PDB file with SEQRES, HELIX, SHEET and CRYST1 records, atoms N, CA, C and O in Angstrom:
SEQRES   1 A   83  MET GLU ASN GLU HIS LYS PRO ILE ARG MET CYS VAL VAL          
SEQRES   2 A   83  CYS ARG LYS ARG LEU PHE GLN LYS GLU LEU TYR ARG LEU          
SEQRES   3 A   83  GLN CYS LYS ASN ARG LYS LEU SER PRO PHE ASP GLY PHE          
SEQRES   4 A   83  GLY ARG SER PHE TYR VAL CYS ASP ASN CYS LYS ASN GLU          
SEQRES   5 A   83  LYS LYS PHE ILE ASN TYR ILE SER LYS ILE CYS LYS ILE          
SEQRES   6 A   83  THR LYS GLU LYS ALA LYS GLU GLU ILE VAL HIS PHE PRO          
SEQRES   7 A   83  PHE SER ILE LEU ASN                                          
HELIX    1 AA1 GLN A   20  GLU A   22  5                                   3    
HELIX    2 AA2 LYS A   53  CYS A   63  1                                  11    
HELIX    3 AA3 LYS A   67  HIS A   76  1                                  10    
HELIX    4 AA4 PHE A   79  ILE A   81  5                                   3    
SHEET    1 AA1 2 ILE A   8  MET A  10  0                                        
SHEET    2 AA1 2 ARG A  17  PHE A  19 -1                                        
SHEET    1 AA2 3 LYS A  32  PRO A  35  0                                        
SHEET    2 AA2 3 LEU A  23  LYS A  29 -1                                        
SHEET    3 AA2 3 PHE A  43  CYS A  46 -1                                        
CRYST1    1.000    1.000    1.000  90.00  90.00  90.00 P 1           1          
ATOM      1  N   MET A   1      -9.278 -23.360   4.581  1.00  0.00           N  
ATOM      2  CA  MET A   1      -9.391 -23.124   3.170  1.00  0.00           C  
ATOM      3  C   MET A   1      -8.025 -23.192   2.509  1.00  0.00           C  
ATOM      4  O   MET A   1      -7.104 -22.464   2.880  1.00  0.00           O  
ATOM      5  N   GLU A   2      -7.907 -24.046   1.557  1.00  0.00           N  
ATOM      6  CA  GLU A   2      -6.655 -24.282   0.870  1.00  0.00           C  
ATOM      7  C   GLU A   2      -6.263 -23.183  -0.096  1.00  0.00           C  
ATOM      8  O   GLU A   2      -5.090 -22.816  -0.163  1.00  0.00           O  
ATOM      9  N   ASN A   3      -7.196 -22.659  -0.830  1.00  0.00           N  
ATOM     10  CA  ASN A   3      -6.906 -21.694  -1.886  1.00  0.00           C  
ATOM     11  C   ASN A   3      -7.042 -20.251  -1.424  1.00  0.00           C  
ATOM     12  O   ASN A   3      -7.539 -19.405  -2.168  1.00  0.00           O  
ATOM     13  N   GLU A   4      -6.613 -19.969  -0.221  1.00  0.00           N  
ATOM     14  CA  GLU A   4      -6.695 -18.615   0.301  1.00  0.00           C  
ATOM     15  C   GLU A   4      -5.681 -17.715  -0.406  1.00  0.00           C  
ATOM     16  O   GLU A   4      -4.510 -18.071  -0.533  1.00  0.00           O  
ATOM     17  N   HIS A   5      -6.131 -16.564  -0.859  1.00  0.00           N  
ATOM     18  CA  HIS A   5      -5.261 -15.630  -1.576  1.00  0.00           C  
ATOM     19  C   HIS A   5      -4.403 -14.842  -0.590  1.00  0.00           C  
ATOM     20  O   HIS A   5      -4.920 -14.287   0.379  1.00  0.00           O  
ATOM     21  N   LYS A   6      -3.098 -14.792  -0.833  1.00  0.00           N  
ATOM     22  CA  LYS A   6      -2.185 -14.000  -0.014  1.00  0.00           C  
ATOM     23  C   LYS A   6      -1.544 -12.960  -0.917  1.00  0.00           C  
ATOM     24  O   LYS A   6      -0.821 -13.320  -1.846  1.00  0.00           O  
ATOM     25  N   PRO A   7      -1.794 -11.668  -0.666  1.00  0.00           N  
ATOM     26  CA  PRO A   7      -1.248 -10.615  -1.526  1.00  0.00           C  
ATOM     27  C   PRO A   7       0.281 -10.580  -1.497  1.00  0.00           C  
ATOM     28  O   PRO A   7       0.903 -10.755  -0.449  1.00  0.00           O  
ATOM     29  N   ILE A   8       0.859 -10.354  -2.649  1.00  0.00           N  
ATOM     30  CA  ILE A   8       2.309 -10.237  -2.784  1.00  0.00           C  
ATOM     31  C   ILE A   8       2.622  -8.797  -3.187  1.00  0.00           C  
ATOM     32  O   ILE A   8       1.998  -8.245  -4.093  1.00  0.00           O  
ATOM     33  N   ARG A   9       3.595  -8.198  -2.502  1.00  0.00           N  
ATOM     34  CA  ARG A   9       4.016  -6.830  -2.781  1.00  0.00           C  
ATOM     35  C   ARG A   9       5.527  -6.812  -2.980  1.00  0.00           C  
ATOM     36  O   ARG A   9       6.203  -7.804  -2.708  1.00  0.00           O  
ATOM     37  N   MET A  10       6.056  -5.686  -3.453  1.00  0.00           N  
ATOM     38  CA  MET A  10       7.471  -5.580  -3.770  1.00  0.00           C  
ATOM     39  C   MET A  10       8.153  -4.549  -2.872  1.00  0.00           C  
ATOM     40  O   MET A  10       7.625  -3.459  -2.649  1.00  0.00           O  
ATOM     41  N   CYS A  11       9.312  -4.901  -2.370  1.00  0.00           N  
ATOM     42  CA  CYS A  11      10.146  -3.973  -1.600  1.00  0.00           C  
ATOM     43  C   CYS A  11      10.720  -2.945  -2.569  1.00  0.00           C  
ATOM     44  O   CYS A  11      11.244  -3.316  -3.619  1.00  0.00           O  
ATOM     45  N   VAL A  12      10.630  -1.661  -2.232  1.00  0.00           N  
ATOM     46  CA  VAL A  12      11.111  -0.606  -3.126  1.00  0.00           C  
ATOM     47  C   VAL A  12      12.633  -0.550  -3.204  1.00  0.00           C  
ATOM     48  O   VAL A  12      13.179   0.043  -4.134  1.00  0.00           O  
ATOM     49  N   VAL A  13      13.319  -1.152  -2.252  1.00  0.00           N  
ATOM     50  CA  VAL A  13      14.780  -1.090  -2.220  1.00  0.00           C  
ATOM     51  C   VAL A  13      15.402  -2.254  -2.996  1.00  0.00           C  
ATOM     52  O   VAL A  13      16.153  -2.032  -3.946  1.00  0.00           O  
ATOM     53  N   CYS A  14      15.099  -3.477  -2.602  1.00  0.00           N  
ATOM     54  CA  CYS A  14      15.736  -4.642  -3.228  1.00  0.00           C  
ATOM     55  C   CYS A  14      14.902  -5.245  -4.357  1.00  0.00           C  
ATOM     56  O   CYS A  14      15.382  -6.118  -5.081  1.00  0.00           O  
ATOM     57  N   ARG A  15      13.670  -4.793  -4.513  1.00  0.00           N  
ATOM     58  CA  ARG A  15      12.760  -5.263  -5.565  1.00  0.00           C  
ATOM     59  C   ARG A  15      12.349  -6.729  -5.411  1.00  0.00           C  
ATOM     60  O   ARG A  15      11.883  -7.345  -6.370  1.00  0.00           O  
ATOM     61  N   LYS A  16      12.521  -7.292  -4.208  1.00  0.00           N  
ATOM     62  CA  LYS A  16      12.063  -8.659  -3.956  1.00  0.00           C  
ATOM     63  C   LYS A  16      10.557  -8.646  -3.786  1.00  0.00           C  
ATOM     64  O   LYS A  16       9.986  -7.691  -3.261  1.00  0.00           O  
ATOM     65  N   ARG A  17       9.933  -9.699  -4.227  1.00  0.00           N  
ATOM     66  CA  ARG A  17       8.493  -9.847  -4.040  1.00  0.00           C  
ATOM     67  C   ARG A  17       8.265 -10.765  -2.853  1.00  0.00           C  
ATOM     68  O   ARG A  17       8.734 -11.903  -2.826  1.00  0.00           O  
ATOM     69  N   LEU A  18       7.532 -10.247  -1.870  1.00  0.00           N  
ATOM     70  CA  LEU A  18       7.257 -10.982  -0.638  1.00  0.00           C  
ATOM     71  C   LEU A  18       5.783 -10.871  -0.312  1.00  0.00           C  
ATOM     72  O   LEU A  18       5.063 -10.057  -0.890  1.00  0.00           O  
ATOM     73  N   PHE A  19       5.342 -11.704   0.625  1.00  0.00           N  
ATOM     74  CA  PHE A  19       3.969 -11.589   1.086  1.00  0.00           C  
ATOM     75  C   PHE A  19       3.805 -10.248   1.798  1.00  0.00           C  
ATOM     76  O   PHE A  19       4.725  -9.767   2.460  1.00  0.00           O  
ATOM     77  N   GLN A  20       2.643  -9.664   1.654  1.00  0.00           N  
ATOM     78  CA  GLN A  20       2.369  -8.329   2.192  1.00  0.00           C  
ATOM     79  C   GLN A  20       2.620  -8.260   3.698  1.00  0.00           C  
ATOM     80  O   GLN A  20       3.081  -7.233   4.197  1.00  0.00           O  
ATOM     81  N   LYS A  21       2.328  -9.322   4.418  1.00  0.00           N  
ATOM     82  CA  LYS A  21       2.507  -9.319   5.877  1.00  0.00           C  
ATOM     83  C   LYS A  21       3.973  -9.311   6.298  1.00  0.00           C  
ATOM     84  O   LYS A  21       4.279  -9.023   7.455  1.00  0.00           O  
ATOM     85  N   GLU A  22       4.881  -9.622   5.381  1.00  0.00           N  
ATOM     86  CA  GLU A  22       6.311  -9.652   5.687  1.00  0.00           C  
ATOM     87  C   GLU A  22       6.981  -8.298   5.446  1.00  0.00           C  
ATOM     88  O   GLU A  22       8.179  -8.156   5.691  1.00  0.00           O  
ATOM     89  N   LEU A  23       6.238  -7.312   4.974  1.00  0.00           N  
ATOM     90  CA  LEU A  23       6.794  -6.010   4.624  1.00  0.00           C  
ATOM     91  C   LEU A  23       6.248  -4.908   5.525  1.00  0.00           C  
ATOM     92  O   LEU A  23       5.164  -5.033   6.096  1.00  0.00           O  
ATOM     93  N   TYR A  24       7.013  -3.831   5.642  1.00  0.00           N  
ATOM     94  CA  TYR A  24       6.564  -2.632   6.344  1.00  0.00           C  
ATOM     95  C   TYR A  24       5.923  -1.702   5.319  1.00  0.00           C  
ATOM     96  O   TYR A  24       6.483  -1.479   4.246  1.00  0.00           O  
ATOM     97  N   ARG A  25       4.751  -1.158   5.647  1.00  0.00           N  
ATOM     98  CA  ARG A  25       4.084  -0.224   4.743  1.00  0.00           C  
ATOM     99  C   ARG A  25       4.239   1.187   5.296  1.00  0.00           C  
ATOM    100  O   ARG A  25       3.755   1.490   6.386  1.00  0.00           O  
ATOM    101  N   LEU A  26       4.911   2.040   4.543  1.00  0.00           N  
ATOM    102  CA  LEU A  26       5.238   3.385   4.996  1.00  0.00           C  
ATOM    103  C   LEU A  26       4.736   4.427   4.008  1.00  0.00           C  
ATOM    104  O   LEU A  26       4.332   4.102   2.891  1.00  0.00           O  
ATOM    105  N   GLN A  27       4.768   5.680   4.436  1.00  0.00           N  
ATOM    106  CA  GLN A  27       4.463   6.798   3.547  1.00  0.00           C  
ATOM    107  C   GLN A  27       5.195   8.029   4.049  1.00  0.00           C  
ATOM    108  O   GLN A  27       5.645   8.074   5.194  1.00  0.00           O  
ATOM    109  N   CYS A  28       5.311   9.020   3.189  1.00  0.00           N  
ATOM    110  CA  CYS A  28       5.895  10.307   3.569  1.00  0.00           C  
ATOM    111  C   CYS A  28       4.762  11.314   3.674  1.00  0.00           C  
ATOM    112  O   CYS A  28       4.011  11.529   2.723  1.00  0.00           O  
ATOM    113  N   LYS A  29       4.654  11.920   4.831  1.00  0.00           N  
ATOM    114  CA  LYS A  29       3.643  12.953   5.059  1.00  0.00           C  
ATOM    115  C   LYS A  29       4.325  14.172   5.624  1.00  0.00           C  
ATOM    116  O   LYS A  29       5.014  14.094   6.641  1.00  0.00           O  
ATOM    117  N   ASN A  30       4.136  15.297   4.969  1.00  0.00           N  
ATOM    118  CA  ASN A  30       4.753  16.550   5.412  1.00  0.00           C  
ATOM    119  C   ASN A  30       6.258  16.412   5.610  1.00  0.00           C  
ATOM    120  O   ASN A  30       6.822  16.886   6.596  1.00  0.00           O  
ATOM    121  N   ARG A  31       6.891  15.749   4.645  1.00  0.00           N  
ATOM    122  CA  ARG A  31       8.344  15.535   4.650  1.00  0.00           C  
ATOM    123  C   ARG A  31       8.836  14.724   5.848  1.00  0.00           C  
ATOM    124  O   ARG A  31       9.972  14.886   6.295  1.00  0.00           O  
ATOM    125  N   LYS A  32       7.982  13.865   6.352  1.00  0.00           N  
ATOM    126  CA  LYS A  32       8.336  12.974   7.464  1.00  0.00           C  
ATOM    127  C   LYS A  32       7.947  11.551   7.104  1.00  0.00           C  
ATOM    128  O   LYS A  32       6.928  11.329   6.450  1.00  0.00           O  
ATOM    129  N   LEU A  33       8.743  10.599   7.524  1.00  0.00           N  
ATOM    130  CA  LEU A  33       8.447   9.194   7.339  1.00  0.00           C  
ATOM    131  C   LEU A  33       7.420   8.782   8.379  1.00  0.00           C  
ATOM    132  O   LEU A  33       7.594   9.064   9.565  1.00  0.00           O  
ATOM    133  N   SER A  34       6.350   8.118   7.952  1.00  0.00           N  
ATOM    134  CA  SER A  34       5.307   7.707   8.891  1.00  0.00           C  
ATOM    135  C   SER A  34       4.680   6.394   8.447  1.00  0.00           C  
ATOM    136  O   SER A  34       4.778   6.027   7.276  1.00  0.00           O  
ATOM    137  N   PRO A  35       4.037   5.681   9.368  1.00  0.00           N  
ATOM    138  CA  PRO A  35       3.313   4.471   8.974  1.00  0.00           C  
ATOM    139  C   PRO A  35       2.132   4.852   8.081  1.00  0.00           C  
ATOM    140  O   PRO A  35       1.611   5.962   8.186  1.00  0.00           O  
ATOM    141  N   PHE A  36       1.719   3.965   7.227  1.00  0.00           N  
ATOM    142  CA  PHE A  36       0.606   4.234   6.328  1.00  0.00           C  
ATOM    143  C   PHE A  36      -0.674   4.381   7.139  1.00  0.00           C  
ATOM    144  O   PHE A  36      -0.988   3.530   7.971  1.00  0.00           O  
ATOM    145  N   ASP A  37      -1.420   5.471   6.893  1.00  0.00           N  
ATOM    146  CA  ASP A  37      -2.641   5.735   7.655  1.00  0.00           C  
ATOM    147  C   ASP A  37      -3.917   5.475   6.858  1.00  0.00           C  
ATOM    148  O   ASP A  37      -5.014   5.767   7.335  1.00  0.00           O  
ATOM    149  N   GLY A  38      -3.783   4.934   5.656  1.00  0.00           N  
ATOM    150  CA  GLY A  38      -4.963   4.598   4.881  1.00  0.00           C  
ATOM    151  C   GLY A  38      -5.280   5.573   3.760  1.00  0.00           C  
ATOM    152  O   GLY A  38      -6.153   5.294   2.938  1.00  0.00           O  
ATOM    153  N   PHE A  39      -4.598   6.703   3.704  1.00  0.00           N  
ATOM    154  CA  PHE A  39      -4.843   7.705   2.671  1.00  0.00           C  
ATOM    155  C   PHE A  39      -3.536   8.085   1.994  1.00  0.00           C  
ATOM    156  O   PHE A  39      -2.499   8.208   2.646  1.00  0.00           O  
ATOM    157  N   GLY A  40      -3.596   8.271   0.678  1.00  0.00           N  
ATOM    158  CA  GLY A  40      -2.419   8.712  -0.059  1.00  0.00           C  
ATOM    159  C   GLY A  40      -1.563   7.569  -0.541  1.00  0.00           C  
ATOM    160  O   GLY A  40      -1.940   6.401  -0.439  1.00  0.00           O  
ATOM    161  N   ARG A  41      -0.407   7.917  -1.067  1.00  0.00           N  
ATOM    162  CA  ARG A  41       0.524   6.931  -1.600  1.00  0.00           C  
ATOM    163  C   ARG A  41       1.347   6.304  -0.496  1.00  0.00           C  
ATOM    164  O   ARG A  41       1.627   6.929   0.527  1.00  0.00           O  
ATOM    165  N   SER A  42       1.726   5.072  -0.719  1.00  0.00           N  
ATOM    166  CA  SER A  42       2.559   4.374   0.257  1.00  0.00           C  
ATOM    167  C   SER A  42       3.564   3.502  -0.484  1.00  0.00           C  
ATOM    168  O   SER A  42       3.509   3.370  -1.707  1.00  0.00           O  
ATOM    169  N   PHE A  43       4.474   2.916   0.266  1.00  0.00           N  
ATOM    170  CA  PHE A  43       5.468   2.012  -0.304  1.00  0.00           C  
ATOM    171  C   PHE A  43       5.820   0.965   0.728  1.00  0.00           C  
ATOM    172  O   PHE A  43       5.594   1.151   1.924  1.00  0.00           O  
ATOM    173  N   TYR A  44       6.379  -0.145   0.253  1.00  0.00           N  
ATOM    174  CA  TYR A  44       6.724  -1.269   1.114  1.00  0.00           C  
ATOM    175  C   TYR A  44       8.232  -1.435   1.189  1.00  0.00           C  
ATOM    176  O   TYR A  44       8.947  -1.220   0.210  1.00  0.00           O  
ATOM    177  N   VAL A  45       8.710  -1.827   2.388  1.00  0.00           N  
ATOM    178  CA  VAL A  45      10.130  -2.078   2.606  1.00  0.00           C  
ATOM    179  C   VAL A  45      10.260  -3.363   3.403  1.00  0.00           C  
ATOM    180  O   VAL A  45       9.532  -3.572   4.373  1.00  0.00           O  
ATOM    181  N   CYS A  46      11.184  -4.225   2.996  1.00  0.00           N  
ATOM    182  CA  CYS A  46      11.402  -5.473   3.741  1.00  0.00           C  
ATOM    183  C   CYS A  46      12.313  -5.209   4.938  1.00  0.00           C  
ATOM    184  O   CYS A  46      12.946  -4.158   5.038  1.00  0.00           O  
ATOM    185  N   ASP A  47      12.362  -6.168   5.824  1.00  0.00           N  
ATOM    186  CA  ASP A  47      13.139  -6.033   7.059  1.00  0.00           C  
ATOM    187  C   ASP A  47      14.633  -5.902   6.780  1.00  0.00           C  
ATOM    188  O   ASP A  47      15.335  -5.190   7.498  1.00  0.00           O  
ATOM    189  N   ASN A  48      15.124  -6.577   5.750  1.00  0.00           N  
ATOM    190  CA  ASN A  48      16.554  -6.539   5.427  1.00  0.00           C  
ATOM    191  C   ASN A  48      17.004  -5.186   4.900  1.00  0.00           C  
ATOM    192  O   ASN A  48      18.160  -4.806   5.083  1.00  0.00           O  
ATOM    193  N   CYS A  49      16.118  -4.464   4.258  1.00  0.00           N  
ATOM    194  CA  CYS A  49      16.496  -3.218   3.573  1.00  0.00           C  
ATOM    195  C   CYS A  49      16.242  -1.954   4.376  1.00  0.00           C  
ATOM    196  O   CYS A  49      16.606  -0.870   3.921  1.00  0.00           O  
ATOM    197  N   LYS A  50      15.644  -2.046   5.530  1.00  0.00           N  
ATOM    198  CA  LYS A  50      15.244  -0.826   6.240  1.00  0.00           C  
ATOM    199  C   LYS A  50      16.408   0.028   6.742  1.00  0.00           C  
ATOM    200  O   LYS A  50      16.194   1.174   7.138  1.00  0.00           O  
ATOM    201  N   ASN A  51      17.628  -0.498   6.738  1.00  0.00           N  
ATOM    202  CA  ASN A  51      18.784   0.285   7.184  1.00  0.00           C  
ATOM    203  C   ASN A  51      19.844   0.449   6.101  1.00  0.00           C  
ATOM    204  O   ASN A  51      20.955   0.891   6.395  1.00  0.00           O  
ATOM    205  N   GLU A  52      19.531   0.107   4.875  1.00  0.00           N  
ATOM    206  CA  GLU A  52      20.515   0.197   3.798  1.00  0.00           C  
ATOM    207  C   GLU A  52      20.625   1.601   3.217  1.00  0.00           C  
ATOM    208  O   GLU A  52      19.717   2.421   3.351  1.00  0.00           O  
ATOM    209  N   LYS A  53      21.744   1.853   2.577  1.00  0.00           N  
ATOM    210  CA  LYS A  53      22.004   3.158   1.968  1.00  0.00           C  
ATOM    211  C   LYS A  53      21.005   3.463   0.851  1.00  0.00           C  
ATOM    212  O   LYS A  53      20.604   4.613   0.673  1.00  0.00           O  
ATOM    213  N   LYS A  54      20.603   2.436   0.102  1.00  0.00           N  
ATOM    214  CA  LYS A  54      19.620   2.623  -0.960  1.00  0.00           C  
ATOM    215  C   LYS A  54      18.298   3.139  -0.399  1.00  0.00           C  
ATOM    216  O   LYS A  54      17.641   3.976  -1.018  1.00  0.00           O  
ATOM    217  N   PHE A  55      17.912   2.644   0.762  1.00  0.00           N  
ATOM    218  CA  PHE A  55      16.669   3.079   1.398  1.00  0.00           C  
ATOM    219  C   PHE A  55      16.761   4.547   1.802  1.00  0.00           C  
ATOM    220  O   PHE A  55      15.792   5.293   1.665  1.00  0.00           O  
ATOM    221  N   ILE A  56      17.912   4.957   2.295  1.00  0.00           N  
ATOM    222  CA  ILE A  56      18.127   6.363   2.654  1.00  0.00           C  
ATOM    223  C   ILE A  56      17.990   7.242   1.410  1.00  0.00           C  
ATOM    224  O   ILE A  56      17.361   8.300   1.461  1.00  0.00           O  
ATOM    225  N   ASN A  57      18.574   6.807   0.302  1.00  0.00           N  
ATOM    226  CA  ASN A  57      18.455   7.559  -0.950  1.00  0.00           C  
ATOM    227  C   ASN A  57      17.000   7.639  -1.413  1.00  0.00           C  
ATOM    228  O   ASN A  57      16.545   8.694  -1.855  1.00  0.00           O  
ATOM    229  N   TYR A  58      16.276   6.533  -1.312  1.00  0.00           N  
ATOM    230  CA  TYR A  58      14.880   6.501  -1.733  1.00  0.00           C  
ATOM    231  C   TYR A  58      14.035   7.445  -0.885  1.00  0.00           C  
ATOM    232  O   TYR A  58      13.214   8.191  -1.417  1.00  0.00           O  
ATOM    233  N   ILE A  59      14.231   7.416   0.426  1.00  0.00           N  
ATOM    234  CA  ILE A  59      13.469   8.283   1.335  1.00  0.00           C  
ATOM    235  C   ILE A  59      13.782   9.749   1.057  1.00  0.00           C  
ATOM    236  O   ILE A  59      12.884  10.591   1.085  1.00  0.00           O  
ATOM    237  N   SER A  60      15.037  10.056   0.792  1.00  0.00           N  
ATOM    238  CA  SER A  60      15.396  11.454   0.528  1.00  0.00           C  
ATOM    239  C   SER A  60      14.709  11.969  -0.736  1.00  0.00           C  
ATOM    240  O   SER A  60      14.306  13.131  -0.793  1.00  0.00           O  
ATOM    241  N   LYS A  61      14.574  11.111  -1.748  1.00  0.00           N  
ATOM    242  CA  LYS A  61      13.900  11.518  -2.979  1.00  0.00           C  
ATOM    243  C   LYS A  61      12.399  11.649  -2.788  1.00  0.00           C  
ATOM    244  O   LYS A  61      11.810  12.657  -3.179  1.00  0.00           O  
ATOM    245  N   ILE A  62      11.779  10.651  -2.199  1.00  0.00           N  
ATOM    246  CA  ILE A  62      10.319  10.634  -2.103  1.00  0.00           C  
ATOM    247  C   ILE A  62       9.796  11.683  -1.115  1.00  0.00           C  
ATOM    248  O   ILE A  62       8.738  12.270  -1.339  1.00  0.00           O  
ATOM    249  N   CYS A  63      10.525  11.918  -0.033  1.00  0.00           N  
ATOM    250  CA  CYS A  63      10.087  12.910   0.959  1.00  0.00           C  
ATOM    251  C   CYS A  63      10.636  14.304   0.656  1.00  0.00           C  
ATOM    252  O   CYS A  63      10.268  15.276   1.316  1.00  0.00           O  
ATOM    253  N   LYS A  64      11.515  14.400  -0.339  1.00  0.00           N  
ATOM    254  CA  LYS A  64      12.135  15.668  -0.724  1.00  0.00           C  
ATOM    255  C   LYS A  64      12.898  16.313   0.431  1.00  0.00           C  
ATOM    256  O   LYS A  64      12.719  17.489   0.748  1.00  0.00           O  
ATOM    257  N   ILE A  65      13.755  15.499   1.048  1.00  0.00           N  
ATOM    258  CA  ILE A  65      14.603  15.967   2.147  1.00  0.00           C  
ATOM    259  C   ILE A  65      16.051  15.578   1.841  1.00  0.00           C  
ATOM    260  O   ILE A  65      16.307  14.828   0.899  1.00  0.00           O  
ATOM    261  N   THR A  66      16.990  16.086   2.631  1.00  0.00           N  
ATOM    262  CA  THR A  66      18.398  15.751   2.432  1.00  0.00           C  
ATOM    263  C   THR A  66      18.662  14.319   2.897  1.00  0.00           C  
ATOM    264  O   THR A  66      17.873  13.743   3.646  1.00  0.00           O  
ATOM    265  N   LYS A  67      19.774  13.758   2.445  1.00  0.00           N  
ATOM    266  CA  LYS A  67      20.125  12.394   2.825  1.00  0.00           C  
ATOM    267  C   LYS A  67      20.410  12.290   4.327  1.00  0.00           C  
ATOM    268  O   LYS A  67      20.103  11.276   4.953  1.00  0.00           O  
ATOM    269  N   GLU A  68      20.995  13.337   4.896  1.00  0.00           N  
ATOM    270  CA  GLU A  68      21.277  13.342   6.334  1.00  0.00           C  
ATOM    271  C   GLU A  68      19.973  13.306   7.136  1.00  0.00           C  
ATOM    272  O   GLU A  68      19.853  12.572   8.118  1.00  0.00           O  
ATOM    273  N   LYS A  69      19.008  14.105   6.703  1.00  0.00           N  
ATOM    274  CA  LYS A  69      17.698  14.139   7.365  1.00  0.00           C  
ATOM    275  C   LYS A  69      16.986  12.791   7.202  1.00  0.00           C  
ATOM    276  O   LYS A  69      16.339  12.316   8.135  1.00  0.00           O  
ATOM    277  N   ALA A  70      17.104  12.178   6.025  1.00  0.00           N  
ATOM    278  CA  ALA A  70      16.489  10.875   5.776  1.00  0.00           C  
ATOM    279  C   ALA A  70      17.092   9.809   6.690  1.00  0.00           C  
ATOM    280  O   ALA A  70      16.377   8.971   7.239  1.00  0.00           O  
ATOM    281  N   LYS A  71      18.410   9.851   6.845  1.00  0.00           N  
ATOM    282  CA  LYS A  71      19.078   8.884   7.721  1.00  0.00           C  
ATOM    283  C   LYS A  71      18.598   9.052   9.161  1.00  0.00           C  
ATOM    284  O   LYS A  71      18.361   8.070   9.865  1.00  0.00           O  
ATOM    285  N   GLU A  72      18.459  10.291   9.582  1.00  0.00           N  
ATOM    286  CA  GLU A  72      17.957  10.591  10.930  1.00  0.00           C  
ATOM    287  C   GLU A  72      16.517  10.083  11.110  1.00  0.00           C  
ATOM    288  O   GLU A  72      16.172   9.543  12.161  1.00  0.00           O  
ATOM    289  N   GLU A  73      15.684  10.259  10.078  1.00  0.00           N  
ATOM    290  CA  GLU A  73      14.295   9.790  10.122  1.00  0.00           C  
ATOM    291  C   GLU A  73      14.236   8.275  10.303  1.00  0.00           C  
ATOM    292  O   GLU A  73      13.444   7.762  11.093  1.00  0.00           O  
ATOM    293  N   ILE A  74      15.088   7.567   9.557  1.00  0.00           N  
ATOM    294  CA  ILE A  74      15.084   6.104   9.608  1.00  0.00           C  
ATOM    295  C   ILE A  74      15.580   5.604  10.957  1.00  0.00           C  
ATOM    296  O   ILE A  74      15.020   4.661  11.515  1.00  0.00           O  
ATOM    297  N   VAL A  75      16.628   6.232  11.484  1.00  0.00           N  
ATOM    298  CA  VAL A  75      17.182   5.812  12.775  1.00  0.00           C  
ATOM    299  C   VAL A  75      16.157   5.976  13.895  1.00  0.00           C  
ATOM    300  O   VAL A  75      16.082   5.135  14.791  1.00  0.00           O  
ATOM    301  N   HIS A  76      15.374   7.043  13.855  1.00  0.00           N  
ATOM    302  CA  HIS A  76      14.428   7.318  14.927  1.00  0.00           C  
ATOM    303  C   HIS A  76      13.020   6.763  14.666  1.00  0.00           C  
ATOM    304  O   HIS A  76      12.121   6.953  15.485  1.00  0.00           O  
ATOM    305  N   PHE A  77      12.828   6.085  13.541  1.00  0.00           N  
ATOM    306  CA  PHE A  77      11.497   5.569  13.210  1.00  0.00           C  
ATOM    307  C   PHE A  77      11.230   4.273  13.981  1.00  0.00           C  
ATOM    308  O   PHE A  77      12.067   3.370  13.974  1.00  0.00           O  
ATOM    309  N   PRO A  78      10.082   4.173  14.641  1.00  0.00           N  
ATOM    310  CA  PRO A  78       9.749   2.966  15.431  1.00  0.00           C  
ATOM    311  C   PRO A  78       9.197   1.834  14.558  1.00  0.00           C  
ATOM    312  O   PRO A  78       7.981   1.655  14.483  1.00  0.00           O  
ATOM    313  N   PHE A  79      10.067   1.073  13.903  1.00  0.00           N  
ATOM    314  CA  PHE A  79       9.614  -0.025  13.047  1.00  0.00           C  
ATOM    315  C   PHE A  79       8.875  -1.092  13.842  1.00  0.00           C  
ATOM    316  O   PHE A  79       8.058  -1.817  13.274  1.00  0.00           O  
ATOM    317  N   SER A  80       9.137  -1.208  15.130  1.00  0.00           N  
ATOM    318  CA  SER A  80       8.510  -2.248  15.940  1.00  0.00           C  
ATOM    319  C   SER A  80       6.988  -2.089  16.043  1.00  0.00           C  
ATOM    320  O   SER A  80       6.296  -3.069  16.319  1.00  0.00           O  
ATOM    321  N   ILE A  81       6.456  -0.896  15.832  1.00  0.00           N  
ATOM    322  CA  ILE A  81       5.003  -0.695  15.945  1.00  0.00           C  
ATOM    323  C   ILE A  81       4.250  -1.159  14.711  1.00  0.00           C  
ATOM    324  O   ILE A  81       3.024  -1.257  14.750  1.00  0.00           O  
ATOM    325  N   LEU A  82       4.945  -1.448  13.614  1.00  0.00           N  
ATOM    326  CA  LEU A  82       4.278  -1.760  12.354  1.00  0.00           C  
ATOM    327  C   LEU A  82       3.810  -3.200  12.232  1.00  0.00           C  
ATOM    328  O   LEU A  82       2.734  -3.434  11.682  1.00  0.00           O  
ATOM    329  N   ASN A  83       4.555  -4.157  12.711  1.00  0.00           N  
ATOM    330  CA  ASN A  83       4.148  -5.565  12.550  1.00  0.00           C  
ATOM    331  C   ASN A  83       3.794  -6.200  13.842  1.00  0.00           C  
ATOM    332  O   ASN A  83       3.434  -7.376  13.874  1.00  0.00           O  
TER     333      ASN A  83                                                      
END                                                                             
């Protein structure tokens, strides 16, 4: 099928619009970063931005944790299980 629809989503860090399959879908649950489980709010992050300082700032705001804790969450998060 030629006219197959491919959803486009935006990375919260760099604001680039990419195909949904090229992004990681995450959420904050109980002040922890976790993969999206199908319920609640979520956000998308591209592969280039997952280790940037802006992403750490965004996680600290959305999860309501300190920047140090956010950095620790990102370092220990298993991104390989998402795609």
